[in-house]
N, C-alpha and C positions, 0 to 999 in steps of 0.2 A: 716568523717563520713563514706566515703565509706570504708576505710581501717578497720575501726570499725567493719561495718556490714561483711567484709570478713572475717575478723581474726577469727570469732566463738564467742567470747566474748562479748557479748552486754551488758552485766549489769554490774555491780561494778566490775571493772577489774584493770588491769594494770594503763589503760587510766584515770580512777581515780584517783589511788594514785598517779598518777603523775602531776594530777590538784594541788591534795591538797599541795603536794611540791612545788611547780610554785607559786599556792599565796601564799603558807606561806612566801616564797623567794622574793615573791612583796612586800607585808607589812609588809616583816621583824621579823615576827610570829615565836615564838617557835615551835609550831604546830597548825597542821588544820584540822578539817573533814570535809568531801563535805557530803551535805544535801540533800534530797528531795526539802526543802524549806527554808525559814528563820523560817517560823513560826514553823515547826519541830525544829531546834533547841532553839525554847524557849519552847517547852513544853520537850524537852530532859534536859535542865538548871533546869526545874523546877522538874520534876523528880530526876534528879542528887541531886539537894538540901534536896530534901526531903520536898518540899514544900506543904502545905495543910492546911487541915479546922483550923483556927485562926489564920493563918499567912498573913501578908499583905506585898504588893509588890508596892514599890513607883514608878509611873511613869506619863508623862504628860498624857493630853487626845488630845493633839494635835499627834494622832499617828494613826497608821494602826490598826481595831480592831483586827488583830490577837492574840497579844500582852494580850489585855484585855481578851481576850476568854479563851485564855490559863490560863491564873491566875485564873479565875471564875470556869474554867472548873477543874484545881485543887482543885478547894474547898476551895482557899482563896478568902483575898480579897483587891479589887482595890482599892491604895490610890494616887488620881489624884493631881498631883503638878504644879500649875500654871506658864506659861512660860511668856519670854520678850515679848512684844507688839511688838516688831521690828525682831527680828532675828527668834523667833516661835520658842526656843527652852529653856529647863531647865538650872539652874545654882543653884549653893548651894545654895545660899538665898533663891530659891524653893522649894528646896528640905528639908530644915534643918526641918522647921515647921513638914512636915510631920511625921515626923520620928518617933519612937515608940518602945517599950519594946518590939512590933509585927513583925516589921519589920524585913523581913527577904531576902530581894533584894530590890536594889537599878536600876530602866533599866530607863537611861536617853535616850535620841534620836538625835543623829547626825541627822541635819535637810535640806534635798533640796541639802545637796551636802556640806554644810558647817560644819564644827566641833563644835562640844559642846568644852565649855572650862574646860579640864577634868581634870588642877591640884586641882584646890578648891572642887571638887567634887571627887577625890579620897580622899582628905584629909580627906573629913567631911566622907565618906566610911568607910576610915581606924579607923579613930576615935574612931565609934560607933561597930567596929567590923563587919560590916555589907556587903556581898559579892555586886559586881558591876559588871554588864553585861549590855555593850553600845549596845544599838541598833543601827546598823551600816549599815541597810538594806539600806538607801539611798547614804554610803559614802566610797563604793569601790573606792579607790584613794585619799580619802581628808586625809591631811596630818594635823596636831597639834603640831606646835614648831619644825619642822623639820622633825616628823616619822610619819608614815603611822596610819591609826588608823588602830588598829588590833594587831600594835608593841610590845603594851603593854598590859596586863591586858586581860579580855576578850570581845570579841565583833563578832556581831552574822550579816553577812551580807546576802543578794539577790539576787537573779540572774534571778529575775522576769524579763517576757520581755521589761517593760519598763525600765530597769534600767542600768546605763553605761555599766554594765558585763552582759550578758543573758547566760543561759545555755537552754535556754526553760522557764522550772522552775527550781530553783534550789537553793542553800542557803551552807555557809560556816561557820564554827563554829571554830571560832581561842582562842587558849588561852595561856599564859605562864604558867598556873598553869598542869605540869603532870600528876597530880592525874585525875584530872576533865576531860582532856581532854581521857585517856586511859575510865573513866565511861562513857561519850560522845559516844565514838566508839564504844563500848559495846553495850550501850543501844539501840543506832541507827539500829541494826540490828540484833532482837529478844534475845538479849541478852546473843550470843553467844561471846566465846571467841577468835573469831577471825573472821574477815570480810568473803564473800563472796567469795571475792579473798585475801588468805592470803598471804602476801610480799612473804613468805620462801617455799610455796608449790606452789604456782601460782595456787591455788584451792583452795577450802575450806579442811580442814584437817578433814580426816574419823573422828579424836579423838574430834573434836568441839561439845562441852557440851554448854547446856545454865547455864550460871554461875547465871544471875540472872533475870527475866523475862523483855523481851524489847519489843523494837517498829519495825517497818520498814519503814525508812529514807531515807534509800543508797541512795546515784544518781548512775545514770548509767553510766557507759563510753559512752552510745550515747550522753548523755548529758555532759559528761563532757572533752570529746573531743569539742564541742561547745564553752565551757569556756574556753579550752587554748588557741585556736584560738583568741578569743574575748582577752582575758588577754595581749595577746601579742600585741595587739593594742591600749590597755585602754588608755595609755599617749597619745597618737593622737587623739582617741576621747575625751577625757578629754580638751585634746589643742582648740580642735572645737568647742567643747561646751563653753568654756571658750570666746573663740571670738567673739561667735556667744550674747552671754550672755550681753557683752560688748556693742555691738550694740545695741541690745535691750532697756538698759539703757541708751544708748546715744539718740537714735530716742523718749523716752518717756519721757526724763527728763519735757520735756515742758507741759505734759499734767496731769492736773493739778488731774483729776479725778483716777489716778490708782497712786498707793503706791510701789514702789516696794519695794522686804524685805530689812531690813538692815543689813550689811555686820558686822560679829563680828568683836570686837575691839582687838582682842587678836590674835598672830601669829597663821594661820593655810592658808592650801591651802582647794578652792573651787574646788568640783568635778563637780560641776554644774549639776547634775544630774535634776532638777528641776529649772525653772526660775518662780518662784510664783510672783504675784504682788494682792496686796490688792484695791479692787473699793470702794471708798471713794462717799459711796453711797449718801450724803445729796448734793454733789456736780452732781453727775452724773446724777439725780432724776430717778433713778431706781435700782433695787435690781442686786448681781450677778447671780441669777439662770436666770434674765431676757437678764441680758449681754452675758451670754454664749448660751443663746440660740438665740439672734441675731448674736453672731459671728458665730455659726453654720449655720444661714440662708448663711453667705458670704464666706462658705465654709471653716471655722476655726475649726479647732477641738481642744475645751481643754480640761483641768483636774478639780480636784477637790481634794485636798491631803492638810486636809482633816476635812468630817465634826468631830465636837468635841466627841469625843468616848461617853463622860458620857451623852452627851444627845441625843443620840439613843436609839432607842423605848425600846431596852430589859432596858437597864441602868438607863431609867427613869422610866419606869412602874415595875419592877418588883426590883432594885437595891435600888429608890428611888431617885438617884440621879435628880438635879432640874438648872432650869439656874438661874445663879448669883452666881452660888460657884465658879466660875473659870472667872473672866474678860476678861482678856486679854487672852484667849482660845478662850471665845466665841465671841470676837470683830472680832477676826481675823476668826474664824469660818464663821463666815456670811455673809466675803469679800472677802476670797482667791478666786483664780482661778490659775490655770497653763497654760501660755502660751507654743504653742511647740517650743520643744529644742531636736533636735538631730542631729548626727553628718552631715548629709546627706543634711542639709539644708544648703541653699546658703544665704549670707546678703542679697540679693535680698528676697527671701523668710520671713526671718527677717521687711523687709520694708513693704511688702505684709499686712504683719500679724498687723501690726500697723495702715498702712492705714485703717483696717478693723475697729482696735478697733477705733479712733479718726472718722468713719465716724460714727458707730453708737452711740459715745459718743455726735455727733453734731447732732445725730437726736430725 
């Protein structure tokens, strides 16, 4: 970071370009575009595909609201697919009934570091001629059948502070479609034909003109240099997270009120972005929010990933979504809770969390 500040080039420059190349190489992606956020990546994708009024985008409601907000802001209609009750991810059988002649995009979500079963989803999308873009916000370092997420097709990654790899705020758009990559690269910086840091001129080419109206989602060098440092340690981070997750599963095995997420049966590597459990509210005799509050009183921070989007206030009151539409999503939305998981934790920290969980349930 100090080197970047001393270089005199702190916005999108050589370090952002290097980070794109490093991340693409790590994933095995044909190309990558560094962005200010994954949300920006979704916005740019919808713009690049020309998605707007009258179009539908299929995605799960068990996701962060940004994807659905972008769909609605584009004037399109979100169509929600239900999820597998144990893994919290969609499959081709969940997606297929949601497709129509108006479907312009499918956005499945890799969840908590686990990878989707992509082959059937890819076959379904290809058979209908519908673009597919993976929400890989949780999936930096995740693998599907021996290949990293991002190696094939189009995937959008998040580098928010809680992710396995962070740039403070940021994201990466990976694709094997060169035309789409070029369009995203252009749209992310005002629609200019070159970046602020042109790779040929080492600065903005004086003849650069607006090719089409664009946005401002470029990642700065200050953020990119953090990402490069994090990327160099990502495999160690994932190994540590996997060890801690295994310890959690071992210690929670005899706690009847706690149901960890199921592990997908297909071949994949889990990146363990989150350690999510479900509270069996019948056995526990308290609700999830009360459970989280009781843990907070014991100095154990928890998270909620996520409340079902279709039941959030705007989507209920303005768009008419209602309870009962997505049974597995709603069952999980009322019970999920993310326990602390980060590489600096020790196995003793995990035991402390589990002891607090048992104490809360005992009371």
